[in-house]
Steps between C-alpha positions, in 0.01 A plus 500: 500500500404356160137513383301274724236258358268469802518819701447856387762744625267802429226349709725440794647850473159657474371301800805626700463856380830479321696464837791258449527436882131421524533273189800313653313454844182387317690253275693367784187436705314365201787249430478366857110476516412395150746192521335390830146544358601299192631225700176468685322476154756223408405310814129535422560361152710209637226429755244505221287733699268692262380748765847589608621528142224749419548689823885527463487593137236762588726636768799547271320613181434877591855552605602445138332834413764684725773379279332518173500127448157477336570176315603330824184643666294331237684168561417534871128569406499186281638297781258647748209425265624139449506458880144649534375271228681194642668425167700188472828521712695407185381819329558707805854359529566583132378854559712527814823373327461768227437767762794358719736565205369855429486588869871398534593719212299782652691468826830512314383825339407640827828402656686669205291816552573491873875458433495795260341744740725708723 
């Protein structure tokens, strides 16, 4: 796997005690669940529901620490704050589109890591 931009391989390895099978299981489950959670966030943004935007971003944010994606974690925090502060939907949508692109790249990095593990 080439050097990832969004995830930190050392963080993932450390969190899984260096066990490759645990890493593969974790990443596999993570790929399933984080995609579903992100789609719920997308639905909240499309529905222009500030409370749900904040809640869904808050739900996803801490999981970024497990994969060492601190920059993405900050983007989720910013979106959570925007929902809490009832920022203009245009501003929230702009933040979400940037996050959407970075999140998709992160998913590709995780998929590549998953495929590289035995």
